[in-house]
NULUMVEX-594032 format. One record per residue (C-alpha): residue number from 0; residue in one letter; chain; x, y, z. Coordinates in steps of 0.05 Angstrom, whole numbers. Each point is the difference from the previous one (the first is absolute). Layout:
num:NUM, residuo:A, cadena:A, X:X, Y:Y, Z:Z
...
// end
This chain:
num:0, residuo:M, cadena:A, X:-149, Y:261, Z:1445
num:1, residuo:N, cadena:A, X:40, Y:31, Z:-67
num:2, residuo:E, cadena:A, X:54, Y:-46, Z:-12
num:3, residuo:P, cadena:A, X:41, Y:7, Z:-72
num:4, residuo:P, cadena:A, X:-10, Y:-48, Z:-42
num:5, residuo:L, cadena:A, X:48, Y:-68, Z:-13
num:6, residuo:D, cadena:A, X:42, Y:6, Z:-58
num:7, residuo:H, cadena:A, X:-18, Y:-53, Z:-61
num:8, residuo:P, cadena:A, X:72, Y:-39, Z:-19
num:9, residuo:K, cadena:A, X:-25, Y:21, Z:-74
num:10, residuo:G, cadena:A, X:-1, Y:78, Z:21
num:11, residuo:Q, cadena:A, X:-74, Y:-13, Z:13
num:12, residuo:M, cadena:A, X:-24, Y:29, Z:70
num:13, residuo:V, cadena:A, X:-58, Y:-45, Z:44
num:14, residuo:R, cadena:A, X:-37, Y:32, Z:51
num:15, residuo:P, cadena:A, X:5, Y:-29, Z:65
num:16, residuo:L, cadena:A, X:-52, Y:-39, Z:38
num:17, residuo:K, cadena:A, X:-55, Y:50, Z:20
num:18, residuo:I, cadena:A, X:-6, Y:-18, Z:82
num:19, residuo:G, cadena:A, X:-61, Y:42, Z:16
num:20, residuo:P, cadena:A, X:-62, Y:-4, Z:47
num:21, residuo:T, cadena:A, X:-40, Y:-59, Z:-30
num:22, residuo:K, cadena:A, X:-18, Y:-54, Z:38
num:23, residuo:E, cadena:A, X:35, Y:-50, Z:-29
num:24, residuo:I, cadena:A, X:61, Y:39, Z:10
num:25, residuo:R, cadena:A, X:-17, Y:9, Z:75
num:26, residuo:V, cadena:A, X:3, Y:-67, Z:9
num:27, residuo:M, cadena:A, X:58, Y:-12, Z:-40
num:28, residuo:G, cadena:A, X:38, Y:54, Z:56
num:29, residuo:T, cadena:A, X:-32, Y:-36, Z:63
num:30, residuo:F, cadena:A, X:41, Y:-73, Z:-10
num:31, residuo:T, cadena:A, X:7, Y:-30, Z:62
num:32, residuo:A, cadena:A, X:40, Y:-53, Z:23
num:33, residuo:N, cadena:A, X:-58, Y:-52, Z:17
num:34, residuo:L, cadena:A, X:-14, Y:-4, Z:-78
num:35, residuo:D, cadena:A, X:35, Y:-58, Z:-28
num:36, residuo:R, cadena:A, X:40, Y:15, Z:-56
num:37, residuo:R, cadena:A, X:-40, Y:-32, Z:-54
num:38, residuo:R, cadena:A, X:-59, Y:47, Z:28
num:39, residuo:I, cadena:A, X:48, Y:54, Z:-16
num:40, residuo:S, cadena:A, X:18, Y:-19, Z:-74
num:41, residuo:E, cadena:A, X:-57, Y:-12, Z:-13
num:42, residuo:Q, cadena:A, X:-32, Y:75, Z:16
num:43, residuo:V, cadena:A, X:63, Y:24, Z:-32
num:44, residuo:V, cadena:A, X:-28, Y:-42, Z:-66
num:45, residuo:H, cadena:A, X:-63, Y:32, Z:10
num:46, residuo:F, cadena:A, X:27, Y:67, Z:2
num:47, residuo:I, cadena:A, X:33, Y:-5, Z:-57
num:48, residuo:L, cadena:A, X:-39, Y:-24, Z:-43
num:49, residuo:E, cadena:A, X:-50, Y:58, Z:30
num:50, residuo:Q, cadena:A, X:50, Y:51, Z:-24
num:51, residuo:I, cadena:A, X:2, Y:-24, Z:-75
num:52, residuo:R, cadena:A, X:-86, Y:-5, Z:-13
num:53, residuo:Q, cadena:A, X:-7, Y:67, Z:35
num:54, residuo:G, cadena:A, X:65, Y:24, Z:-46
num:55, residuo:E, cadena:A, X:62, Y:17, Z:40
num:56, residuo:L, cadena:A, X:32, Y:-52, Z:-24
num:57, residuo:R, cadena:A, X:-4, Y:-15, Z:-76
num:58, residuo:P, cadena:A, X:38, Y:-49, Z:-39
num:59, residuo:G, cadena:A, X:72, Y:12, Z:-13
num:60, residuo:E, cadena:A, X:10, Y:42, Z:55
num:61, residuo:R, cadena:A, X:55, Y:-17, Z:55
num:62, residuo:L, cadena:A, X:-15, Y:-8, Z:67
num:63, residuo:P, cadena:A, X:49, Y:35, Z:61
num:64, residuo:P, cadena:A, X:60, Y:-45, Z:26
num:65, residuo:E, cadena:A, X:-23, Y:-56, Z:45
num:66, residuo:R, cadena:A, X:29, Y:32, Z:71
num:67, residuo:E, cadena:A, X:-39, Y:70, Z:-20
num:68, residuo:L, cadena:A, X:-58, Y:-47, Z:-19
num:69, residuo:A, cadena:A, X:-4, Y:-33, Z:63
num:70, residuo:A, cadena:A, X:5, Y:78, Z:44
num:71, residuo:R, cadena:A, X:-44, Y:19, Z:-45
num:72, residuo:L, cadena:A, X:-59, Y:-59, Z:21
num:73, residuo:G, cadena:A, X:24, Y:-4, Z:69
num:74, residuo:V, cadena:A, X:13, Y:-77, Z:-11
num:75, residuo:G, cadena:A, X:63, Y:-42, Z:4
num:76, residuo:R, cadena:A, X:53, Y:-15, Z:-61
num:77, residuo:P, cadena:A, X:-24, Y:-77, Z:5
num:78, residuo:S, cadena:A, X:-67, Y:8, Z:2
num:79, residuo:L, cadena:A, X:3, Y:51, Z:-64
num:80, residuo:R, cadena:A, X:43, Y:-52, Z:-35
num:81, residuo:E, cadena:A, X:-53, Y:-59, Z:2
num:82, residuo:A, cadena:A, X:-55, Y:55, Z:-19
num:83, residuo:L, cadena:A, X:46, Y:29, Z:-65
num:84, residuo:R, cadena:A, X:14, Y:-77, Z:-9
num:85, residuo:A, cadena:A, X:-74, Y:-16, Z:-3
num:86, residuo:L, cadena:A, X:-17, Y:54, Z:-52
num:87, residuo:A, cadena:A, X:55, Y:-16, Z:-48
num:88, residuo:T, cadena:A, X:-25, Y:-76, Z:-1
num:89, residuo:L, cadena:A, X:-58, Y:26, Z:-21
num:90, residuo:G, cadena:A, X:22, Y:44, Z:-49
num:91, residuo:V, cadena:A, X:-11, Y:72, Z:31
num:92, residuo:L, cadena:A, X:83, Y:14, Z:6
num:93, residuo:R, cadena:A, X:58, Y:-11, Z:-25
num:94, residuo:I, cadena:A, X:62, Y:-10, Z:39
num:95, residuo:Q, cadena:A, X:62, Y:24, Z:-28
num:96, residuo:Q, cadena:A, X:57, Y:-27, Z:41
num:97, residuo:G, cadena:A, X:45, Y:69, Z:2
num:98, residuo:D, cadena:A, X:-42, Y:41, Z:-39
num:99, residuo:G, cadena:A, X:-74, Y:2, Z:43
num:100, residuo:I, cadena:A, X:-70, Y:-17, Z:4
num:101, residuo:Y, cadena:A, X:-46, Y:18, Z:-54
num:102, residuo:I, cadena:A, X:-73, Y:-1, Z:-7
num:103, residuo:S, cadena:A, X:-13, Y:-55, Z:-61
num:104, residuo:S, cadena:A, X:-29, Y:26, Z:-67
num:105, residuo:L, cadena:A, X:-69, Y:-31, Z:33
num:106, residuo:D, cadena:A, X:-12, Y:-32, Z:-65
num:107, residuo:P, cadena:A, X:-56, Y:-58, Z:4
num:108, residuo:E, cadena:A, X:58, Y:-49, Z:-23
num:109, residuo:T, cadena:A, X:38, Y:23, Z:52
num:110, residuo:L, cadena:A, X:-53, Y:4, Z:59
num:111, residuo:L, cadena:A, X:-31, Y:-65, Z:-21
num:112, residuo:A, cadena:A, X:64, Y:-52, Z:-7
num:113, residuo:P, cadena:A, X:-8, Y:-31, Z:63
num:114, residuo:L, cadena:A, X:-78, Y:-16, Z:-16
num:115, residuo:Q, cadena:A, X:17, Y:-17, Z:-56
num:116, residuo:F, cadena:A, X:47, Y:-62, Z:28
num:117, residuo:F, cadena:A, X:-59, Y:-19, Z:47
num:118, residuo:M, cadena:A, X:-51, Y:-8, Z:-64
num:119, residuo:S, cadena:A, X:50, Y:-47, Z:-35
num:120, residuo:L, cadena:A, X:-14, Y:-43, Z:63
num:121, residuo:T, cadena:A, X:-75, Y:2, Z:-1
num:122, residuo:S, cadena:A, X:-40, Y:-28, Z:-59
num:123, residuo:S, cadena:A, X:-66, Y:29, Z:26
num:124, residuo:S, cadena:A, X:33, Y:72, Z:-1
num:125, residuo:L, cadena:A, X:20, Y:-12, Z:-67
num:126, residuo:E, cadena:A, X:-72, Y:-13, Z:-20
num:127, residuo:S, cadena:A, X:-31, Y:56, Z:43
num:128, residuo:L, cadena:A, X:49, Y:44, Z:-47
num:129, residuo:F, cadena:A, X:-24, Y:-29, Z:-61
num:130, residuo:E, cadena:A, X:-71, Y:25, Z:18
num:131, residuo:A, cadena:A, X:20, Y:62, Z:18
num:132, residuo:R, cadena:A, X:34, Y:6, Z:-73
num:133, residuo:R, cadena:A, X:-72, Y:-23, Z:-28
num:134, residuo:V, cadena:A, X:-34, Y:53, Z:36
num:135, residuo:L, cadena:A, X:53, Y:55, Z:-13
num:136, residuo:E, cadena:A, X:41, Y:0, Z:-67
num:137, residuo:P, cadena:A, X:-70, Y:-7, Z:-42
num:138, residuo:G, cadena:A, X:-20, Y:68, Z:19
num:139, residuo:I, cadena:A, X:65, Y:24, Z:-8
num:140, residuo:A, cadena:A, X:4, Y:-24, Z:-74
num:141, residuo:A, cadena:A, X:-66, Y:34, Z:-8
num:142, residuo:L, cadena:A, X:29, Y:65, Z:23
num:143, residuo:A, cadena:A, X:67, Y:-4, Z:-39
num:144, residuo:A, cadena:A, X:-58, Y:-16, Z:-60
num:145, residuo:Q, cadena:A, X:-29, Y:73, Z:16
num:146, residuo:R, cadena:A, X:54, Y:32, Z:18
num:147, residuo:A, cadena:A, X:68, Y:-19, Z:-40
num:148, residuo:D, cadena:A, X:19, Y:44, Z:-44
num:149, residuo:D, cadena:A, X:63, Y:-34, Z:-21
num:150, residuo:L, cadena:A, X:14, Y:-79, Z:-1
num:151, residuo:T, cadena:A, X:65, Y:8, Z:-21
num:152, residuo:K, cadena:A, X:33, Y:-27, Z:56
num:153, residuo:I, cadena:A, X:-52, Y:-58, Z:6
num:154, residuo:E, cadena:A, X:11, Y:-11, Z:-69
num:155, residuo:S, cadena:A, X:69, Y:-7, Z:0
num:156, residuo:L, cadena:A, X:-12, Y:-48, Z:66
num:157, residuo:V, cadena:A, X:-40, Y:-47, Z:-39
num:158, residuo:Q, cadena:A, X:52, Y:-3, Z:-62
num:159, residuo:H, cadena:A, X:47, Y:-17, Z:41
num:160, residuo:G, cadena:A, X:-34, Y:-54, Z:37
num:161, residuo:S, cadena:A, X:-5, Y:-36, Z:-70
num:162, residuo:S, cadena:A, X:75, Y:-10, Z:8
num:163, residuo:A, cadena:A, X:9, Y:-13, Z:66
num:164, residuo:I, cadena:A, X:-52, Y:-60, Z:4
num:165, residuo:D, cadena:A, X:68, Y:-51, Z:0
num:166, residuo:N, cadena:A, X:26, Y:36, Z:58
num:167, residuo:Y, cadena:A, X:-47, Y:-6, Z:61
num:168, residuo:S, cadena:A, X:40, Y:60, Z:42
num:169, residuo:A, cadena:A, X:-1, Y:42, Z:-50
num:170, residuo:F, cadena:A, X:-75, Y:-16, Z:-15
num:171, residuo:I, cadena:A, X:-16, Y:8, Z:73
num:172, residuo:E, cadena:A, X:34, Y:65, Z:9
num:173, residuo:I, cadena:A, X:-37, Y:28, Z:-67
num:174, residuo:D, cadena:A, X:-67, Y:-29, Z:22
num:175, residuo:I, cadena:A, X:7, Y:46, Z:67
num:176, residuo:A, cadena:A, X:10, Y:53, Z:-37
num:177, residuo:F, cadena:A, X:-50, Y:-7, Z:-49
num:178, residuo:H, cadena:A, X:-52, Y:3, Z:53
num:179, residuo:Q, cadena:A, X:27, Y:53, Z:34
num:180, residuo:A, cadena:A, X:-1, Y:45, Z:-67
num:181, residuo:I, cadena:A, X:-65, Y:-11, Z:3
num:182, residuo:A, cadena:A, X:-8, Y:18, Z:71
num:183, residuo:E, cadena:A, X:37, Y:69, Z:-21
num:184, residuo:A, cadena:A, X:-53, Y:5, Z:-60
num:185, residuo:A, cadena:A, X:-61, Y:5, Z:45
num:186, residuo:R, cadena:A, X:27, Y:61, Z:32
num:187, residuo:N, cadena:A, X:-9, Y:-19, Z:72
num:188, residuo:P, cadena:A, X:49, Y:12, Z:51
num:189, residuo:Y, cadena:A, X:-35, Y:-45, Z:44
num:190, residuo:L, cadena:A, X:-16, Y:-59, Z:-39
num:191, residuo:E, cadena:A, X:78, Y:9, Z:-28
num:192, residuo:R, cadena:A, X:15, Y:-10, Z:66
num:193, residuo:M, cadena:A, X:-38, Y:-51, Z:23
num:194, residuo:N, cadena:A, X:13, Y:-40, Z:-73
num:195, residuo:R, cadena:A, X:72, Y:8, Z:14
num:196, residuo:A, cadena:A, X:-7, Y:-32, Z:74
num:197, residuo:L, cadena:A, X:-35, Y:-60, Z:-27
num:198, residuo:H, cadena:A, X:43, Y:-18, Z:-55
num:199, residuo:T, cadena:A, X:69, Y:3, Z:47
num:200, residuo:L, cadena:A, X:-50, Y:-48, Z:50
num:201, residuo:T, cadena:A, X:-6, Y:-54, Z:-68
num:202, residuo:R, cadena:A, X:62, Y:1, Z:-19
num:203, residuo:A, cadena:A, X:8, Y:-76, Z:30
num:204, residuo:S, cadena:A, X:-62, Y:-20, Z:-44
num:205, residuo:R, cadena:A, X:37, Y:34, Z:-52
num:206, residuo:E, cadena:A, X:65, Y:-32, Z:11
num:207, residuo:L, cadena:A, X:-43, Y:-75, Z:-11
num:208, residuo:T, cadena:A, X:-41, Y:7, Z:-54
num:209, residuo:G, cadena:A, X:52, Y:36, Z:-38
num:210, residuo:R, cadena:A, X:37, Y:-50, Z:-9
num:211, residuo:I, cadena:A, X:-57, Y:-37, Z:-38
num:212, residuo:S, cadena:A, X:7, Y:8, Z:-75
num:213, residuo:A, cadena:A, X:-75, Y:-3, Z:-16
num:214, residuo:V, cadena:A, X:-16, Y:53, Z:55
num:215, residuo:R, cadena:A, X:53, Y:54, Z:-35
num:216, residuo:K, cadena:A, X:-25, Y:-10, Z:-64
num:217, residuo:Q, cadena:A, X:-77, Y:1, Z:20
num:218, residuo:S, cadena:A, X:18, Y:54, Z:43
num:219, residuo:H, cadena:A, X:30, Y:39, Z:-64
num:220, residuo:I, cadena:A, X:-67, Y:-8, Z:-35
num:221, residuo:D, cadena:A, X:-35, Y:27, Z:56
num:222, residuo:H, cadena:A, X:38, Y:60, Z:-3
num:223, residuo:Q, cadena:A, X:-7, Y:13, Z:-64
num:224, residuo:A, cadena:A, X:-82, Y:-7, Z:7
num:225, residuo:I, cadena:A, X:5, Y:56, Z:62
num:226, residuo:L, cadena:A, X:47, Y:44, Z:-54
num:227, residuo:R, cadena:A, X:-51, Y:1, Z:-47
num:228, residuo:A, cadena:A, X:-53, Y:18, Z:40
num:229, residuo:L, cadena:A, X:39, Y:57, Z:28
num:230, residuo:Q, cadena:A, X:21, Y:21, Z:-72
num:231, residuo:N, cadena:A, X:-84, Y:-2, Z:-8
num:232, residuo:H, cadena:A, X:-14, Y:41, Z:60
num:233, residuo:N, cadena:A, X:-48, Y:-50, Z:25
num:234, residuo:P, cadena:A, X:-7, Y:-4, Z:72
num:235, residuo:S, cadena:A, X:-50, Y:-56, Z:-2
num:236, residuo:E, cadena:A, X:47, Y:-43, Z:-45
num:237, residuo:A, cadena:A, X:56, Y:14, Z:38
num:238, residuo:A, cadena:A, X:-28, Y:-21, Z:67
num:239, residuo:K, cadena:A, X:-9, Y:-66, Z:-37
num:240, residuo:A, cadena:A, X:55, Y:-18, Z:-21
num:241, residuo:M, cadena:A, X:43, Y:9, Z:58
num:242, residuo:E, cadena:A, X:-58, Y:-39, Z:37
num:243, residuo:E, cadena:A, X:16, Y:-49, Z:-59
num:244, residuo:H, cadena:A, X:77, Y:4, Z:8
num:245, residuo:L, cadena:A, X:-11, Y:-3, Z:75
num:246, residuo:E, cadena:A, X:-33, Y:-63, Z:-6
num:247, residuo:H, cadena:A, X:53, Y:-34, Z:-41
num:248, residuo:V, cadena:A, X:45, Y:19, Z:48
num:249, residuo:W, cadena:A, X:-30, Y:-25, Z:60
num:250, residuo:Q, cadena:A, X:-19, Y:-72, Z:-37
num:251, residuo:G, cadena:A, X:71, Y:-7, Z:-12
num:252, residuo:Y, cadena:A, X:27, Y:17, Z:71
num:253, residuo:S, cadena:A, X:-56, Y:-57, Z:21
num:254, residuo:E, cadena:A, X:34, Y:-47, Z:-48
num:255, residuo:A, cadena:A, X:67, Y:15, Z:18
num:256, residuo:K, cadena:A, X:-8, Y:2, Z:76
num:257, residuo:H, cadena:A, X:-29, Y:-72, Z:-10
num:258, residuo:G, cadena:A, X:60, Y:-18, Z:-50
num:259, residuo:S, cadena:A, X:-61, Y:-26, Z:-54
num:260, residuo:R, cadena:A, X:48, Y:45, Z:-47
num:261, residuo:S, cadena:A, X:88, Y:0, Z:-16
// end
């Protein structure tokens, strides 16, 4: 089926959905009236997610207009709208009234936002996240100590952290950027994305511990120790400094959660 690409409002050309002979697409084209609307919408969600996974739809691309998309998929517009709303809630789509429907940036912060809200309600999940950080981040720090050839960004963040200790919201942002910069210095894209996802999900705990002046001061001291280890290109020292930092953060979180500090 040869169709011309759709025009993007900014002049870019957007490829249409490929309706080909794959199993998923055949299912999408044979919906019947005895399937309830929710089941149809779930299949539409599955189809669009598969198109993204397979690279047929990429971040920032615009979907065809609703009427055309419904016709291509062989579904009713109410079922399609339900699927699109679900994908928008998940952060997969951006629905811009009067403009169109776009694949989102698909960055971890966007996709994990709904889960972040859930995590903020369950302390046991936050504890599991801290455990994951303890497993992952010392190894990342060790790799960064081996591979980093430019620590300018990390050094700048540590310097700015010193002046932000009395501003908890600013310090939280610096803290997140500090850990992400270390992951970038490790030069492993998979670890970088995993680290970004973890830090997106732990924002709720940071909002709790970041309000405690003593925790911010200790975190800054820990950041300095981690930076020294990176500057010395000492992997074991970097891993140990990160482990100690995460232990201090965990202690601060546990005490703040139980209201034993103010």
